[in-house]
C-alpha positions as CSV (number, residue, x, y, z in Angstrom):
1,M,-159.1,55.1,218.2
2,E,-156.2,56.4,220.2
3,E,-157.6,60.1,218.3
4,T,-161.3,59.5,219.3
5,A,-159.8,58.8,222.9
6,F,-158.5,62.2,222.9
7,A,-161.0,63.6,221.8
8,V,-163.6,62.2,224.2
9,V,-161.2,63.3,227.2
10,R,-160.5,66.8,226.1
11,Y,-164.6,67.3,225.2
12,I,-164.9,66.3,229.1
13,T,-162.4,68.6,230.4
14,E,-163.6,71.8,228.3
15,H,-167.1,70.9,229.3
16,Y,-166.7,69.7,233.0
17,A,-169.4,71.8,234.3
18,D,-172.6,71.1,232.7
19,I,-171.5,66.9,231.2
20,T,-173.8,64.8,233.6
21,T,-174.3,61.6,232.3
22,L,-171.4,59.7,230.0
23,A,-174.8,58.7,227.9
24,A,-174.8,62.3,226.8
25,V,-170.9,62.5,226.1
26,A,-171.0,58.4,224.2
27,Q,-174.0,60.1,222.4
28,H,-171.6,63.4,221.0
29,F,-169.4,60.6,219.5
30,A,-171.5,58.6,218.4
31,L,-170.1,56.0,220.7
32,S,-171.7,53.2,223.2
33,P,-171.4,53.8,226.6
34,S,-169.6,51.2,227.1
35,T,-166.8,52.5,224.5
36,A,-166.9,55.5,225.8
37,S,-166.2,54.6,229.3
38,R,-163.6,52.3,228.2
39,Y,-161.6,55.3,226.2
40,I,-162.1,57.7,229.2
41,K,-160.7,54.9,231.1
42,E,-157.7,54.4,229.2
43,A,-156.9,57.9,229.2
44,T,-157.0,58.8,232.7
45,G,-156.7,55.8,234.5
46,V,-160.2,56.7,236.5
47,S,-163.7,56.3,235.9
48,F,-166.1,58.9,233.8
49,S,-167.4,60.3,237.4
50,E,-164.4,60.3,238.9
51,Y,-162.6,62.4,236.3
52,V,-165.5,64.7,236.0
53,G,-165.5,64.9,239.7
54,K,-162.0,65.7,240.0
55,L,-162.4,68.2,237.7
56,R,-165.0,70.0,239.4
57,L,-163.1,70.0,242.7
58,E,-159.6,71.1,241.3
59,Y,-161.1,74.3,239.5
60,A,-164.0,74.9,242.4
61,A,-160.6,74.9,245.3
62,H,-158.5,76.9,242.9
63,E,-161.7,79.4,242.5
64,L,-161.9,79.4,245.9
65,A,-158.0,80.3,246.5
66,S,-158.0,83.3,244.2
67,G,-161.3,84.1,243.4
68,E,-163.9,86.6,244.7
69,R,-166.9,84.8,243.8
70,S,-169.6,83.4,247.2
71,I,-169.8,79.7,247.9
72,N,-172.8,79.0,246.3
73,E,-171.9,80.7,243.0
74,I,-168.6,78.2,243.0
75,A,-170.6,75.6,243.3
76,A,-173.5,76.5,240.5
77,A,-171.0,77.2,238.6
78,H,-168.5,74.0,238.7
79,G,-171.6,71.4,238.0
80,F,-172.4,70.8,241.9
81,S,-176.2,70.3,242.2
82,S,-176.3,71.8,245.8
83,V,-173.9,73.8,248.0
84,S,-174.7,70.5,250.6
85,V,-173.4,68.6,247.5
86,F,-170.5,70.8,247.0
87,S,-169.0,71.1,250.7
88,R,-169.5,67.6,251.9
89,T,-167.5,66.3,248.6
90,F,-164.8,69.1,249.2
91,R,-164.5,68.1,253.0
92,S,-164.1,64.0,251.5
93,V,-161.2,65.4,249.4
94,Y,-159.5,68.1,251.1
95,G,-160.2,67.4,254.4
96,M,-161.8,70.7,255.4
97,P,-164.9,72.9,254.4
98,P,-164.6,75.2,251.5
99,R,-165.1,78.4,253.3
100,E,-162.1,77.0,255.9
101,Y,-159.7,76.2,252.3
102,R,-160.5,79.6,252.1
103,K,-159.4,81.0,254.7
104,C,-156.3,78.9,254.6
105,H,-155.8,79.7,251.1
106,A,-156.4,82.6,249.6
107,A,-154.0,84.8,248.3
108,D,-153.6,88.3,250.6
109,P,-152.9,91.1,247.7
110,A,-151.1,92.8,250.1
111,S,-148.3,90.5,250.8
112,H,-145.1,90.9,249.3
113,I,-141.4,90.8,249.7
114,T,-138.8,93.1,250.1
115,R,-135.4,92.7,249.6
116,S,-132.3,94.8,249.8
117,I,-129.1,94.0,247.6
118,R,-125.7,96.4,248.1
119,L,-123.4,95.1,245.6
120,N,-119.8,96.9,244.6
121,A,-118.8,96.9,241.6
122,D,-115.0,97.0,242.5
123,A,-115.0,93.8,244.4
124,E,-112.6,90.9,244.1
125,A,-114.1,88.7,241.3
126,R,-114.3,85.2,240.5
127,V,-114.8,82.6,237.8
128,P,-118.0,81.1,237.1
129,R,-117.3,77.4,236.0
130,C,-120.5,75.8,235.3
131,T,-121.5,75.9,231.5
132,L,-124.7,74.7,229.8
133,G,-125.6,73.1,226.9
134,V,-128.7,71.4,226.2
135,S,-129.9,68.2,224.5
136,M,-132.0,68.1,221.1
137,G,-133.7,64.4,222.1
138,S,-133.4,61.4,220.3
139,I,-131.6,60.5,217.1
140,A,-135.0,58.6,216.5
141,T,-136.5,62.0,215.5
142,A,-134.1,63.5,213.1
143,G,-136.9,61.7,210.1
144,L,-139.4,63.1,211.5
145,P,-140.8,65.8,208.9
146,G,-139.3,69.1,209.6
147,F,-137.7,68.1,212.7
148,V,-133.9,69.5,211.4
149,P,-134.8,73.3,209.9
150,H,-137.1,73.5,213.3
151,V,-134.1,72.6,215.4
152,M,-131.5,74.8,213.5
153,E,-134.5,78.2,213.3
154,V,-133.7,77.6,217.6
155,I,-130.2,77.2,217.3
156,D,-130.2,80.5,214.9
157,A,-132.5,82.7,216.8
158,F,-130.9,81.8,220.9
159,H,-126.9,81.0,219.7
160,L,-126.8,78.0,221.1
161,T,-123.4,76.5,220.5
162,D,-123.2,73.3,222.6
163,I,-125.7,70.8,221.7
164,R,-126.3,66.9,222.7
165,V,-128.1,64.4,220.9
166,H,-129.5,61.2,222.6
167,N,-129.8,57.7,221.4
168,L,-127.3,57.9,218.6
169,F,-127.3,53.9,218.0
170,S,-131.4,53.7,218.9
171,D,-133.6,50.7,217.4
172,F,-135.8,52.4,215.3
173,V,-135.8,55.3,213.0
174,Y,-139.2,57.7,212.7
175,R,-140.0,57.6,209.5
176,R,-143.0,59.2,207.1
177,N,-145.4,56.7,207.2
178,R,-145.0,56.6,211.5
179,Q,-143.6,53.5,211.4
180,Y,-140.3,51.9,213.6
181,E,-137.8,51.0,211.1
182,R,-135.1,48.8,213.0
183,T,-131.7,49.4,211.7
184,D,-128.9,46.7,211.2
185,Y,-125.8,47.5,213.1
186,S,-124.0,44.3,212.0
187,H,-122.2,45.0,209.1
188,D,-119.7,47.6,207.5
189,G,-122.1,48.8,204.6
190,Y,-124.2,50.6,207.5
191,E,-124.6,54.0,206.7
192,F,-125.4,57.0,209.0
193,S,-127.3,59.1,205.7
194,F,-130.6,59.3,207.8
195,V,-129.1,62.1,209.8
196,D,-125.9,63.6,207.7
197,G,-128.5,66.2,207.1
198,L,-128.8,67.0,210.8
199,F,-125.2,67.1,211.6
200,D,-124.2,68.5,208.5
201,A,-126.8,71.6,209.6
202,L,-124.8,71.5,213.0
203,A,-121.2,71.6,211.9
204,S,-121.7,74.2,209.7
205,R,-122.9,76.5,212.4
206,G,-119.6,75.7,214.9
207,V,-121.4,73.7,217.2
208,T,-120.0,72.0,219.3
209,V,-121.7,68.1,219.2
210,G,-122.1,65.5,222.1
211,V,-123.4,62.3,221.1
212,E,-124.3,59.4,222.8
213,L,-123.2,55.9,222.1
214,S,-125.9,54.5,223.2
215,D,-128.4,51.4,222.0
216,R,-131.7,52.4,223.8
217,G,-134.0,52.1,221.3
218,W,-137.1,53.2,223.1
219,S,-139.9,51.0,222.6
220,I,-143.4,53.6,222.5
221,R,-146.3,50.9,221.8
222,Q,-149.4,51.7,220.0
223,T,-151.7,51.8,223.1
224,F,-151.6,55.5,224.1
225,S,-152.1,55.6,227.9
226,R,-151.0,52.7,229.5
227,D,-148.3,51.7,227.8
228,L,-146.9,55.4,228.1
229,V,-145.7,55.1,231.0
230,T,-144.0,51.5,231.2
231,V,-141.8,51.8,227.9
232,G,-138.7,50.3,227.6
233,H,-135.5,49.4,225.6
234,R,-134.6,46.7,223.2
235,P,-131.0,46.2,223.8
236,V,-129.8,46.5,220.1
237,F,-126.2,45.2,221.3
238,D,-125.2,42.3,223.1
239,S,-121.6,42.5,222.6
240,P,-118.6,44.9,223.1
241,Q,-117.5,44.0,220.1
242,Q,-120.6,45.0,218.2
243,V,-120.8,48.5,220.4
244,R,-116.6,49.3,219.4
245,H,-117.9,48.4,215.5
246,A,-120.5,50.7,215.4
247,A,-118.6,53.9,216.9
248,L,-115.5,53.5,215.2
249,T,-118.0,53.0,211.9
250,L,-119.3,56.4,213.1
251,A,-116.1,58.2,213.8
252,R,-114.7,57.5,210.3
253,H,-117.8,58.8,208.3
254,W,-117.2,62.1,210.3
255,K,-113.8,62.3,209.6
256,E,-114.3,61.6,205.7
257,R,-117.4,64.3,205.4
258,Y,-115.8,66.8,208.0
259,T,-112.5,69.0,208.8
260,A,-110.7,68.5,212.0
261,D,-111.6,71.7,212.9
262,R,-114.9,71.0,212.6
263,L,-114.9,68.1,214.9
264,D,-112.4,69.3,217.2
265,G,-114.6,69.2,220.6
266,W,-116.8,66.8,219.8
267,S,-117.5,64.1,222.5
268,F,-118.5,60.7,222.6
269,D,-120.6,59.7,225.8
270,L,-120.6,56.0,226.0
271,W,-123.4,54.9,228.0
272,Y,-123.3,51.8,230.3
273,D,-125.8,49.6,230.2
274,P,-125.7,45.7,231.4
275,A,-126.5,44.0,227.9
276,I,-122.9,44.3,226.6
277,G,-121.5,43.1,229.9
278,N,-120.8,43.9,233.6
279,L,-118.5,46.9,235.1
280,D,-115.2,45.3,234.0
281,T,-115.9,44.9,230.7
282,Y,-117.3,48.0,230.0
283,V,-114.4,50.2,231.3
284,Q,-112.4,48.0,229.4
285,L,-114.7,49.2,226.0
286,L,-114.1,52.5,226.9
287,R,-110.8,52.7,227.4
288,D,-110.0,51.0,223.8
289,L,-112.5,52.8,222.4
290,R,-111.0,55.9,223.8
291,A,-107.8,55.1,222.3
292,E,-109.3,54.0,219.0
293,L,-111.5,57.3,218.4
294,H,-108.9,59.8,219.7
295,D,-106.4,58.0,216.6
296,L,-109.3,58.6,214.3
297,I,-110.3,62.5,215.6
298,P,-107.6,63.9,217.9
299,G,-109.5,66.8,219.3
300,C,-112.5,64.6,220.3
301,A,-113.2,64.1,224.1
302,V,-114.4,60.5,224.7
303,G,-116.2,59.4,228.4
304,G,-119.0,57.6,229.8
305,C,-121.0,56.0,232.4
306,A,-124.5,58.2,232.3
307,I,-125.9,56.8,235.6
308,S,-128.7,58.7,237.7
309,M,-127.2,59.7,240.7
310,D,-131.0,59.6,242.6
311,E,-131.5,55.9,241.6
312,N,-127.9,54.4,240.6
313,R,-125.5,55.9,243.4
314,L,-124.1,52.1,244.4
315,L,-123.6,51.6,240.6
316,F,-122.0,54.5,240.0
317,D,-119.5,54.1,243.1
318,D,-119.3,50.3,241.6
319,F,-118.2,51.9,238.3
320,A,-115.6,54.6,239.8
321,A,-114.2,51.2,241.9
322,A,-113.5,49.8,238.4
323,L,-112.0,52.5,237.1
324,E,-109.4,52.8,239.7
325,R,-109.4,48.9,239.1
326,H,-108.4,49.2,235.8
327,H,-106.4,52.0,235.6
328,V,-108.6,53.8,233.2
329,S,-109.2,57.9,233.2
330,P,-111.7,59.0,231.0
331,D,-112.1,62.2,229.4
332,F,-115.2,63.1,231.3
333,V,-117.4,60.7,233.6
334,S,-121.2,61.9,233.2
335,I,-124.1,61.4,234.7
336,H,-128.0,62.0,234.9
337,S,-129.9,64.5,236.9
338,Y,-133.2,64.6,237.9
339,A,-135.0,66.3,240.7
340,H,-136.9,63.1,242.3
341,S,-135.8,64.5,245.7
342,L,-135.1,67.1,247.7
343,D,-132.5,68.7,249.9
344,E,-133.8,69.8,253.4
345,D,-133.0,73.4,252.5
346,A,-135.7,73.6,249.2
347,E,-135.5,77.3,249.8
348,D,-131.7,77.6,248.5
349,G,-132.4,75.1,245.6
350,G,-129.4,72.5,245.7
351,T,-130.6,69.0,244.0
352,L,-128.8,69.6,241.3
353,C,-125.5,70.6,242.8
354,R,-125.7,67.6,245.8
355,Q,-125.6,65.2,243.0
356,I,-122.7,66.9,241.3
357,S,-120.9,67.2,244.6
358,R,-121.9,63.3,245.5
359,A,-120.1,62.1,241.7
360,R,-117.5,64.2,242.5
361,A,-116.8,62.9,245.7
362,T,-117.1,59.1,244.7
363,L,-114.2,59.5,241.8
364,N,-112.0,61.4,244.1
365,G,-112.5,58.5,246.9
366,H,-111.1,56.3,243.7
367,G,-108.3,58.4,242.7
368,I,-109.9,59.4,239.6
369,D,-109.6,62.9,238.1
370,C,-111.3,64.0,235.4
371,P,-114.2,66.3,234.0
372,L,-117.7,66.1,235.3
373,R,-120.7,66.2,232.3
374,V,-124.8,65.9,233.7
375,C,-125.6,64.5,230.6
376,S,-129.8,65.0,231.2
377,W,-130.9,67.4,233.8
378,D,-134.5,68.7,234.3
379,P,-135.3,70.4,237.7
380,V,-139.0,69.4,237.7
381,P,-139.9,65.6,236.6
382,S,-143.5,66.7,235.8
383,Q,-145.3,66.7,232.4
384,R,-147.7,68.8,232.9
385,N,-147.6,72.0,231.3
386,R,-148.1,73.7,234.6
387,Y,-144.8,73.4,235.0
388,N,-142.9,73.5,232.0
389,D,-144.8,76.0,230.0
390,S,-144.8,78.7,233.4
391,C,-142.5,80.8,235.2
392,E,-142.1,78.2,237.7
393,K,-139.7,76.2,235.8
394,A,-137.7,79.0,234.6
395,S,-137.3,80.1,238.1
396,M,-136.2,77.0,239.8
397,M,-134.0,76.7,236.8
398,L,-132.0,79.4,238.0
399,Q,-131.8,78.7,241.1
400,E,-130.4,75.2,240.9
401,L,-127.6,76.5,238.2
402,T,-126.6,79.8,239.4
403,A,-126.3,77.5,243.0
404,C,-123.3,75.2,241.0
405,L,-121.8,78.6,239.3
406,D,-118.4,77.5,241.6
407,L,-119.0,73.9,240.8
408,P,-116.7,72.6,237.8
409,V,-119.2,70.7,235.7
410,S,-120.9,71.1,232.5
411,V,-124.4,70.5,232.3
412,T,-127.1,69.8,229.7
413,Y,-130.5,70.3,229.8
414,G,-132.4,67.3,228.6
415,S,-135.0,68.8,225.6
416,L,-134.6,71.2,223.8
417,T,-137.8,71.4,222.0
418,D,-140.9,70.0,221.8
419,F,-140.7,68.9,218.8
420,S,-139.3,65.7,219.8
421,S,-141.9,64.8,221.8
422,L,-144.0,64.3,218.5
423,Y,-143.1,60.6,218.0
424,S,-144.1,59.4,220.6
425,D,-147.9,60.9,220.9
426,V,-146.9,62.9,223.9
427,L,-148.6,66.3,223.6
428,T,-151.7,65.2,222.3
429,A,-152.5,63.9,225.8
430,P,-154.8,65.7,228.0
431,F,-152.9,66.5,230.7
432,F,-149.4,66.1,229.2
433,G,-147.2,68.5,227.3
434,G,-143.6,68.8,226.6
435,T,-141.0,69.2,228.9
436,G,-139.1,71.7,226.1
437,L,-137.4,74.7,226.3
438,V,-139.4,76.0,223.3
439,S,-142.8,74.6,222.4
440,K,-143.2,72.1,219.0
441,D,-144.0,76.1,217.2
442,G,-140.6,77.4,218.1
443,F,-142.3,79.7,220.4
444,P,-139.2,80.1,223.5
445,K,-140.6,79.0,226.4
446,P,-139.8,81.2,230.3
447,A,-137.7,78.6,230.4
448,M,-135.9,79.1,227.4
449,H,-135.3,82.7,228.7
450,A,-133.9,81.3,231.8
451,F,-131.6,79.3,229.8
452,T,-130.5,82.1,227.5
453,M,-130.0,84.6,230.7
454,F,-127.5,81.7,232.6
455,N,-125.7,81.8,229.5
456,Q,-125.6,85.2,229.4
457,L,-123.5,85.5,232.6
458,P,-120.7,87.7,232.7
459,R,-117.3,85.9,232.9
460,H,-116.2,87.5,236.5
461,I,-119.2,87.0,239.1
462,L,-118.7,89.9,241.7
463,G,-121.7,89.2,244.2
464,Q,-124.1,86.2,244.7
465,G,-127.3,85.6,246.9
466,R,-130.5,84.6,247.1
467,G,-131.9,85.1,244.3
468,F,-129.8,87.4,242.5
469,V,-126.1,87.1,241.0
470,F,-124.2,90.1,239.9
471,G,-120.9,90.4,237.5
472,R,-119.1,92.1,234.9
473,D,-117.9,91.6,231.3
474,D,-115.5,94.0,231.7
475,S,-114.6,97.4,233.4
476,R,-117.7,98.8,231.5
477,S,-120.1,96.3,231.3
478,F,-122.4,94.9,234.3
479,T,-125.2,92.0,234.8
480,L,-127.4,91.4,237.3
481,L,-129.7,89.0,237.0
482,L,-132.8,88.6,239.5
483,W,-135.8,86.4,240.1
484,N,-138.5,85.6,242.9
485,R,-138.3,81.6,243.6
486,T,-141.4,80.7,245.6
487,G,-140.2,77.9,248.1
488,L,-141.6,74.4,248.3
489,S,-142.9,73.3,251.5
490,P,-140.7,70.7,252.9
491,Q,-142.6,67.5,253.0
492,F,-143.2,68.0,249.4
493,D,-141.5,64.6,247.9
494,H,-141.1,64.6,243.7
495,T,-141.2,61.1,243.5
496,E,-144.9,60.9,244.3
497,E,-145.4,64.3,241.6
498,Y,-147.4,61.9,239.5
499,K,-150.3,60.5,242.0
500,L,-150.8,64.5,242.9
501,T,-153.9,66.4,241.4
502,M,-153.0,70.2,240.3
503,Q,-155.0,71.7,242.9
504,Q,-152.3,69.1,245.7
505,I,-149.0,69.8,244.4
506,K,-150.2,73.8,244.7
507,L,-151.1,73.5,248.2
508,L,-147.5,72.0,248.6
509,Y,-145.8,75.3,247.6
510,Q,-145.2,78.1,250.4
511,P,-147.3,81.4,249.9
512,E,-146.9,83.3,246.4
513,R,-145.6,86.5,246.7
514,D,-144.8,89.7,244.7
515,A,-140.8,90.4,245.5
516,T,-139.0,94.1,245.2
517,Y,-135.6,93.9,245.2
518,M,-134.2,97.8,246.5
519,V,-130.7,97.6,244.6
520,E,-127.5,99.7,245.4
521,L,-124.8,99.2,243.2
522,H,-121.4,100.9,244.9
523,N,-118.0,102.5,243.5
524,M,-119.4,102.4,239.9
525,P,-116.7,103.7,237.5
526,R,-118.7,105.7,235.4
527,N,-121.1,108.8,236.0
528,R,-123.9,107.1,233.4
529,Y,-124.9,103.6,231.8
530,L,-127.5,102.5,229.0
531,L,-129.5,100.6,231.1
532,R,-131.2,97.3,229.1
533,E,-134.1,95.6,231.2
534,Y,-135.3,92.4,229.5
535,L,-138.1,91.2,230.8
536,V,-140.2,87.5,230.3
537,D,-144.0,87.0,229.6
538,D,-145.0,83.4,229.5
539,G,-147.7,84.1,226.6
540,T,-148.6,80.5,226.2
541,G,-152.2,81.5,226.9
542,H,-152.5,78.8,229.5
543,G,-153.2,82.0,232.5
544,V,-149.9,82.2,233.8
545,A,-149.4,85.5,235.0
546,A,-146.3,87.5,233.0
547,C,-143.0,86.5,234.9
548,S,-141.4,90.0,235.7
549,R,-144.1,92.8,234.1
550,R,-143.5,94.9,237.1
551,G,-140.6,96.0,236.1
552,V,-137.4,98.7,237.0
553,D,-138.5,102.0,238.7
554,G,-137.0,104.5,240.8
555,L,-133.8,105.6,238.6
556,T,-132.2,109.3,238.0
557,P,-133.2,109.6,234.0
558,V,-131.1,111.5,231.7
559,E,-132.9,110.7,228.7
560,D,-135.9,108.2,228.9
561,H,-136.5,106.5,225.4
562,P,-137.7,103.2,225.8
563,Y,-138.0,100.6,222.7
564,L,-138.2,97.8,221.9
565,I,-134.7,95.6,220.2
566,A,-135.0,92.3,218.3
567,D,-132.7,90.1,220.2
568,S,-132.1,86.1,222.0
569,L,-133.4,87.9,225.2
570,P,-137.2,88.6,225.4
571,D,-138.3,92.3,224.7
572,F,-136.3,94.6,226.6
573,S,-137.0,98.5,227.4
574,V,-133.6,100.7,226.8
575,R,-132.8,104.3,229.0
576,K,-129.9,106.1,230.4
577,V,-129.6,106.7,234.0
578,A,-127.4,108.5,236.0
579,V,-124.9,107.4,238.8
580,A,-125.2,109.7,242.0
581,D,-121.8,110.0,244.1
582,G,-120.5,106.5,242.7
583,T,-123.8,104.8,243.6
584,L,-126.8,103.4,240.9
585,R,-129.7,102.6,243.1
586,F,-133.0,101.2,241.9
587,R,-135.8,99.2,242.8
588,V,-136.9,95.7,240.7
589,G,-140.5,94.3,240.9
590,L,-140.9,90.7,239.9
591,N,-143.9,88.9,240.2
592,P,-144.1,85.3,242.2
593,H,-141.4,83.0,240.2
594,G,-140.5,86.1,238.1
595,F,-137.1,86.5,236.8
596,A,-135.3,89.2,235.3
597,M,-131.6,90.4,233.7
598,I,-130.6,93.9,233.9
599,K,-127.5,95.1,231.9
600,L,-125.6,98.1,232.4
601,T,-123.0,99.6,229.6
602,D,-121.2,102.9,229.2
603,Y,-122.0,104.9,226.2
C-alpha cells in the first residue's frame, strides 16, 4: 500500500499541470477513486484538488519571480483554465495579483553585493576553540545491509576523526527482513555482535568514538504519513540498575576487544530520561557510572544530560542545580541545539552560539566547570531537499559555526548520511529528503563541503568578519574561507516552517544577490604563492545553481596552469601568483549562498 501511495503522489507531482480529475489518476494506477483519494490525503494531508492547486500555484509563483514568460503563458503552462482563474486563485493565496507579485519579487540581475576585505598576514593570532564532529545516526541502522561499508567509505574519503553513535541501547535493530526486533538487556549473556563490525572498523581507523547511552528506541510505525510525525520512544530501562548494568557490560566488552590506546578519548554520554527516575537519581547514577567506567577504561570521558536548549531550558537549569546539590562534576555536559528559533540579528547567525552561551552561563551559575558538548546540531529544522541538498544549508552552517569559533565547545552535526534514513522510509516520501551530509549513494552535498572546510580552518585565526575567516597554519601557509549568506527576514520563525509551502518560505528570505569580495592581504612574507581555489557545485540535479562558480580573478599570474586534483575538498584549480610590495590583491565572486576556500602556500 505504501509504495502505491508514494507512486500516486509522485505521479501527481510530475504531471500536476496536465491532470484534471481524480478519476484519471485512479485509472492510471487501476485504483478506485476513493482509494486514490485516501492515499493522497494520507500522504499529503490535503485532498486531491487542494494538492494539485497548491503545486500549480507554487510553480507559477516561482516562474513569476524568475522567468520571462508572460502571465498568460505561465497560467496555461501550469494547468490553469484561464488567466482570470489564475489571477483570482493567486490573489486569494498570496494577497496580490500575479502582476504585482512579479514586480515585488522578480530578481534584479544587476544587483550584487561588493565587500572589501583588508587583512594583515602578520596580525596577532588567536586559536579557535570550537571543534566539529558528526553523528552516523542511530545504532538501529547498523543492521542495514551495506550500511557499515557505506559509512567507512565516507569516513575515509573525508578523513573524519570524530564520530558519534546515537541510541546505543535502542529497543530495535534493523534486520534484513525489515522487522524491528526487541533486544533483551536484562541478563549477563547479552552481547554486542550486531555492532562489533561497526566499532571494529572505527577503531581500526583511529576514529574517536562517542556513544550515547540512551534507551530511546524510536518506534517507527507502519503508516508512512501521519505516524511519521508522531513517532515516540518506548523506554527500555525502568531503573538506574538496568542502565548501569548495560553500560558496564558494553565497557567490559570493549576492554576485552580493543587495546587501551584505541579506546583513549572515547566517550559515554548518558542521556537523561524520566523513565529511570528524577534528576537527583539521574545525577547520582551519572556520578557512580563515571567512576566505574573510568576504572574499566581510564582514558574515556563520561558525561550526560543531552537536553534541548531551545525546548527544555528550565529542565537544564534543574539539572545544573542537581549537579551542584550532589557535588557531581562530569567529564562533560551535553546539550542539543536545533534552529527552532532565531536571534533578532539573524544576519549574523547566533542560534547555536546563543544556546551554547546560555548553557555555559547556567553551569557557571551553579559552580559547574566542565567542558560543554553539543551532541546533536542542525541549523535547519527542515526535511525538504530545497534546503538539505542545496548551498543554502551549507552557507548557514558556515555562518553559525564560525560565529562560535572562540567558544570552548565540541559540536556534533546530527546526521552523516541519508543512508540512516532508510529504516524509516523517509527518503521515499515526495517532500522529504535526508538531512545527511552525503546522499544515500555517498554523493557529498554542499553541507559536506562546508563541514570539511570548517574542519580545515587553520589553527591560528588572523581575521574574521561578515562572510569570511582568515588564518594561517604556519608562517608559510594561509587560508581564506568565504561565504555569501542571504539572511532571513526578521519575522521568519522556524517553528512554523513545517506549515509553510516552499514558495512561502522562499519569500521570507531577503533578496538573493551575488557577492564580489575585494580582497587585500597585506604584509605577506613571501613574494609568490601557490593559490588553490576550492569550488563547490551541488550537483544534485534539483535545479539549484552552483555555489561558487564565479571564482577568483584579478590576480597577477606567474605561471597560470589550472588543473584538477583529487582531494577531500571539492574540485579546485591551482595557479602560481605574485605578491606586489607585500600585498596580494584579488577578487572572489560568489553566487547567493555560495562559499569557497582559498589556500595560499609557498613554493
